[in-house]
Structure formats: C-alpha cells, structure tokens
C-alpha positions as CSV (number, residue, x, y, z in Angstrom):
1,M,52.6,15.9,50.8
2,C,54.5,15.8,54.1
3,S,54.7,12.0,56.2
4,P,52.1,12.2,59.0
5,Q,53.7,12.5,62.6
6,F,51.7,11.6,65.7
7,R,51.6,13.9,68.3
8,Q,53.1,12.2,71.8
9,I,50.4,11.9,74.3
10,P,52.0,13.2,77.9
11,D,52.7,10.8,80.4
12,A,49.8,10.4,83.1
13,P,49.5,7.3,85.4
14,G,47.8,4.2,83.5
15,R,48.4,5.8,80.1
16,H,50.2,4.4,76.9
17,T,52.2,6.5,74.9
18,A,52.5,5.7,71.2
19,L,54.5,7.2,68.5
20,W,54.4,6.5,65.1
21,P,55.9,3.2,63.6
22,K,59.5,3.7,62.2
23,D,61.4,1.1,60.3
24,G,58.5,-1.2,61.1
25,V,58.7,-0.8,64.9
26,Q,56.1,1.0,67.2
27,F,57.6,2.2,70.3
28,L,55.2,2.6,73.5
29,R,55.9,3.3,77.1
30,H,53.2,2.8,79.7
31,S,53.0,4.0,83.3
32,G,50.9,2.9,86.2
33,R,49.4,-0.4,87.6
34,D,46.1,-0.8,85.7
35,S,47.3,-3.3,83.1
36,G,50.7,-4.8,84.5
37,P,53.6,-4.5,87.0
38,S,53.8,-0.7,88.6
39,G,56.5,1.2,86.9
40,S,57.3,2.4,83.7
41,A,58.7,0.2,80.6
42,I,59.6,0.4,77.3
43,A,58.2,-1.9,74.5
44,K,59.0,-2.3,70.9
45,V,56.1,-4.1,68.7
46,K,57.2,-5.3,65.7
47,V,54.2,-4.3,63.1
48,R,53.3,-5.1,59.5
49,D,54.6,-3.2,56.3
50,P,51.6,-1.4,55.5
51,L,52.7,-1.3,51.7
52,S,53.3,-5.2,52.0
53,W,50.0,-5.2,53.4
54,H,48.5,-3.2,50.8
55,N,49.8,-5.3,48.2
56,S,47.8,-8.3,49.0
57,F,44.7,-6.2,50.0
58,R,42.5,-8.4,48.2
59,A,44.5,-11.8,48.7
60,P,42.1,-14.5,50.0
61,N,44.6,-15.8,52.7
62,H,44.2,-12.0,54.2
63,S,40.3,-12.9,54.6
64,P,39.8,-13.4,58.3
65,T,38.0,-17.1,58.7
66,F,35.5,-17.6,61.9
67,V,34.8,-21.1,63.1
68,E,31.9,-21.6,64.9
69,A,32.0,-23.1,68.3
70,A,30.4,-25.7,69.7
71,P,27.6,-24.8,72.3
72,I,29.2,-24.9,75.6
73,A,26.8,-25.5,79.1
74,I,28.4,-22.9,81.3
75,G,26.4,-22.4,85.2
76,L,25.0,-19.6,85.5
77,D,27.2,-18.7,88.6
78,K,30.0,-18.6,86.5
79,I,28.2,-16.3,84.2
80,R,27.8,-13.9,86.6
81,A,31.5,-14.0,87.8
82,M,32.3,-13.5,84.5
83,I,30.2,-10.5,83.8
84,A,31.5,-9.1,87.2
85,M,35.0,-9.7,85.7
86,R,34.3,-7.3,83.0
87,S,36.2,-3.7,84.3
88,L,37.3,-1.7,81.2
89,A,36.0,-1.2,78.0
90,V,37.3,-0.7,74.4
91,F,35.3,1.7,71.8
92,D,35.4,1.7,68.2
93,L,35.2,5.5,67.0
94,G,33.8,6.0,63.7
95,G,30.0,5.0,64.0
96,V,30.1,4.7,67.4
97,L,31.6,7.9,68.9
98,I,32.2,10.1,66.2
99,D,29.6,10.7,63.1
100,W,31.9,9.9,60.4
101,N,30.3,9.8,56.8
102,P,31.5,11.3,53.4
103,R,28.1,12.3,52.2
104,H,28.5,15.1,55.0
105,L,31.0,16.5,52.5
106,Y,29.7,15.6,49.5
107,R,26.3,16.3,49.6
108,K,27.7,19.8,49.6
109,L,29.9,18.9,46.4
110,F,27.0,17.5,44.6
111,D,24.9,20.6,45.5
112,G,22.2,18.2,46.7
113,D,21.9,15.8,43.9
114,E,21.7,12.4,45.9
115,K,22.1,10.4,42.8
116,A,25.1,11.9,41.6
117,M,26.6,11.7,44.7
118,E,25.6,7.9,45.7
119,H,26.9,7.2,42.1
120,F,30.4,8.4,42.7
121,L,30.6,6.8,46.1
122,A,29.6,3.7,44.3
123,T,32.4,3.8,41.4
124,V,35.0,6.3,42.1
125,C,35.9,6.8,45.9
126,T,34.3,3.4,47.1
127,P,34.5,1.9,50.4
128,S,37.0,-0.5,49.4
129,W,39.3,2.2,47.9
130,N,39.2,4.4,51.2
131,A,39.9,0.4,53.2
132,Q,43.5,0.7,51.6
133,Q,44.1,4.0,53.4
134,D,42.9,3.0,56.5
135,A,45.4,0.0,55.6
136,G,48.1,2.4,55.7
137,R,48.2,3.1,51.9
138,T,48.6,7.1,51.6
139,F,46.3,9.5,49.9
140,A,49.1,10.7,47.3
141,D,49.1,7.2,46.3
142,A,45.4,6.7,46.5
143,C,44.1,9.8,45.0
144,A,47.0,9.4,42.2
145,S,45.7,6.3,41.1
146,V,42.3,7.1,41.0
147,R,42.4,10.1,39.4
148,L,44.2,8.2,36.0
149,A,41.0,6.4,35.6
150,H,38.7,9.3,36.6
151,P,40.5,12.3,35.4
152,R,37.4,14.0,35.5
153,Q,36.6,13.6,38.8
154,A,39.8,15.1,39.9
155,R,38.5,17.8,41.9
156,L,35.9,15.5,43.6
157,I,38.6,12.9,44.3
158,D,41.1,15.2,45.9
159,A,38.3,16.6,47.9
160,W,38.7,13.6,50.3
161,F,41.8,14.4,51.7
162,E,41.8,18.2,51.5
163,R,38.4,18.5,53.2
164,Y,38.4,15.3,55.4
165,D,37.4,17.4,58.4
166,E,34.1,18.0,56.9
167,M,33.2,14.4,56.6
168,L,33.2,14.2,60.5
169,A,29.9,16.2,61.6
170,G,30.7,15.6,65.1
171,P,30.6,13.8,68.4
172,I,27.5,11.1,68.7
173,L,27.0,12.8,71.7
174,G,24.7,9.9,73.5
175,T,27.8,7.7,73.3
176,V,30.1,10.4,74.3
177,D,27.8,11.0,77.4
178,L,27.9,7.4,78.1
179,L,32.1,7.7,77.7
180,T,32.1,10.6,80.1
181,E,30.1,8.4,82.8
182,L,32.5,5.7,82.7
183,R,35.8,7.9,82.9
184,A,34.4,9.8,86.0
185,R,33.8,6.0,87.2
186,G,37.6,5.0,86.8
187,V,36.8,2.7,84.2
188,P,39.7,2.4,82.1
189,L,39.2,3.3,78.2
190,Y,40.7,2.1,75.1
191,A,40.0,2.3,71.4
192,L,40.8,0.2,68.3
193,S,39.4,1.9,65.2
194,D,40.2,1.5,61.1
195,W,41.3,5.0,60.4
196,S,44.1,6.3,57.9
197,A,47.0,7.6,59.8
198,E,47.3,10.6,57.8
199,T,43.6,11.8,58.9
200,F,43.4,10.3,62.3
201,P,45.2,13.5,63.6
202,V,42.2,15.7,62.5
203,A,39.9,13.9,64.6
204,L,42.7,14.0,67.6
205,K,42.7,17.9,67.0
206,R,39.1,18.4,67.0
207,F,37.6,15.8,69.7
208,E,38.7,16.3,73.4
209,F,37.6,13.0,74.6
210,L,40.0,11.1,72.1
211,Q,42.7,12.0,74.8
212,W,40.5,10.3,78.1
213,F,41.8,7.0,76.5
214,R,44.7,5.0,77.8
215,G,45.4,3.4,74.5
216,V,44.3,3.8,71.1
217,L,45.5,1.4,68.0
218,I,44.6,2.6,64.7
219,S,44.7,0.4,61.9
220,G,46.7,2.7,59.6
221,Q,49.5,2.3,62.0
222,V,50.1,-1.1,61.7
223,G,48.8,-2.2,58.6
224,L,45.9,-4.3,59.6
225,L,42.1,-3.8,59.6
226,K,39.2,-5.3,61.2
227,P,37.8,-8.2,61.9
228,D,41.5,-9.6,61.3
229,P,42.5,-11.5,64.4
230,H,46.2,-10.2,63.8
231,F,44.8,-6.5,64.6
232,F,43.0,-7.6,67.8
233,Q,45.8,-10.1,68.8
234,L,48.3,-6.8,68.5
235,F,46.0,-4.6,70.4
236,L,45.9,-7.2,73.3
237,E,49.5,-8.0,73.4
238,T,50.2,-3.9,72.9
239,F,48.3,-2.6,75.8
240,A,48.6,-6.1,78.0
241,I,45.0,-6.2,77.9
242,D,43.4,-9.5,79.7
243,P,40.5,-9.8,77.3
244,A,38.2,-11.4,80.0
245,R,38.1,-7.8,81.7
246,A,37.2,-6.2,78.6
247,I,33.8,-5.1,76.8
248,Y,34.3,-4.2,73.1
249,I,31.7,-1.9,71.4
250,D,31.8,-1.5,67.6
251,D,28.8,-0.8,65.0
252,R,29.6,-4.0,62.7
253,K,28.9,-7.5,63.6
254,P,32.3,-9.1,62.1
255,N,33.9,-7.2,64.6
256,V,32.0,-7.8,67.4
257,A,32.5,-11.3,66.5
258,A,36.5,-11.2,66.2
259,A,36.5,-9.8,69.9
260,A,34.4,-12.1,71.3
261,A,36.5,-14.8,69.7
262,F,39.4,-13.6,72.4
263,G,37.2,-13.7,75.2
264,M,35.8,-10.1,75.1
265,E,32.2,-9.2,75.6
266,G,31.7,-8.0,72.6
267,I,28.5,-5.3,72.3
268,L,26.9,-3.9,68.8
269,F,26.4,-0.8,68.9
270,T,23.1,0.4,67.4
271,D,22.4,3.6,69.4
272,P,23.3,5.1,72.5
273,P,19.9,4.0,74.6
274,A,20.7,0.5,73.8
275,L,24.6,1.2,74.9
276,R,23.6,2.3,78.1
277,A,21.5,-0.8,78.4
278,E,24.3,-3.1,77.7
279,L,26.7,-1.2,80.2
280,V,24.3,-1.7,83.0
281,R,23.9,-5.4,82.3
282,V,27.5,-5.9,82.4
283,G,28.1,-3.9,85.8
284,L,29.8,-1.1,84.1
285,I,27.6,1.7,85.3
286,P,24.5,1.6,87.8
287,G,21.1,1.0,86.5
C-alpha cells in the first residue's frame, strides 16, 4: 500500500497550507492577517511519532485527566464581553458536518442482518480498533493484525479500507447550511478532527466544503486523539488561534470539555437547529 499524500491547498489570504509530516515535522505556511501578523511565514511543528503513540495506545499515562474547576463569580458585563469576543469557529467533522458510520457499508455486506453486523462491529472491527488508525496506525497493519485473529472474516475486514467511501452517507445538510452562512459572513473557519491520514483524502475529494477551512488538523497526521489536551494545544499553536476568540463544535462531551478547558466556547452538537440557536447566542449569526 502506498503512503498517503496530502494534496497541498493553494495559497489564499488567511489560509494555512499544510503538508503531511515528514520525519516528525509538519510544515505549514500562513498568509494573511486573521490570526497573526501580516505577511507570510513558514513554521515547523514537531509532532509525536504516530507509531510510538500507537505502541502506548492503551497506556494509562496517555489518558486525559479532567479537573473540575472551582466556581468563579463572573459579572454579567464580563460574560457579555466574552461572548462578544467570539469571532471564529472550529468544527469537528464526523457526526457534525459529515454523516460517517461504518453501518452504512456493513448493512449491505451483511444483507440487512443487523444482529450479525453489530456482532462484527463489536468484536472484530471495533471502535477501539478504528481509533488506532485515527491515531496514525496504517490500515495495512491494522487489517493484517485483525485478520490473524479472525481469518474467516478477511473479506469483511478488508472492506473497511477498500470501500471506505461507502461509510460516508453524505453531508449533514443543516450543519453545512450553517457553515455556508458563517463563511458568507466572513467568519474564519477551522476544523479539528479524529480521522485516519489514509482515509481523510477520500472525504477531501468528495466534500467541497472541506476546502473552505483556513486550517485543518487531523489526528492521523500527528498521532494524537481527542480529548487529549496535547492535540488541542497543538491545534491552537499551529494556527495561532486565540482560544478566547473561538467556539468549538463537537458531538462528544469529553471533546467539548477539553476545548472549554483551553478557554474556547464549547458547543455540544446534537442537531442543526440547536446549533443555530447556539451560534445566535454567541453572536456569530443573527437571530
């Protein structure tokens, strides 16, 4: 299997151009004024070796620790000022903008046998198995290892990568409508997502709105998964984002909590109408 290559996004004002890491270094170029001084700059960002991260995937010291902060009295005027500062949006992708689910593919492969399909997804190609690809492990290694344990399921196992596009049912239209509205209003847009480096190009090719983001950081690029605070820290540093200006939208509570711990306004995604109400509340779109 060939190594994945990330297509370079053409330069545009305010857009970050990212190349896949080489020898543990990710090169990014930024032009514009939205998140830093005017002009162009080249930065080298040291990233964690995905293989070494994979080797300690279940290690306790890689589990994020959340500390509940003591209540702080904040005046209403200060709260209003903080809300008024929010001027850019950071989106998770799967489950927020893109309807990704392995069941979209495996219902076809199991001829509608829901019980057999759910057993396969719970015991063979499991969420924790897939998370390791999101963290940087190659599908060649991943599929080979699980085929050894389940040789009779080899065809179904290989289908995960070979027919990955069929797991993407399409865009979540109501959320994409909101993304379109934010873009039209000139709101800087970014994405932070758990996604394999090998399969993300499939989504890039299919969904035009992924080109609208000024910066995208994918877990498979850097060997980190949400809600690891290091992943959020790397994202903020890479794109020079002031968390006090940012809202973060995700469909998982631990990820929203991790973003809030850095000072971002965390919004738990449930459905597009509820997200619209939240965007109105923080002042990014009119009521």
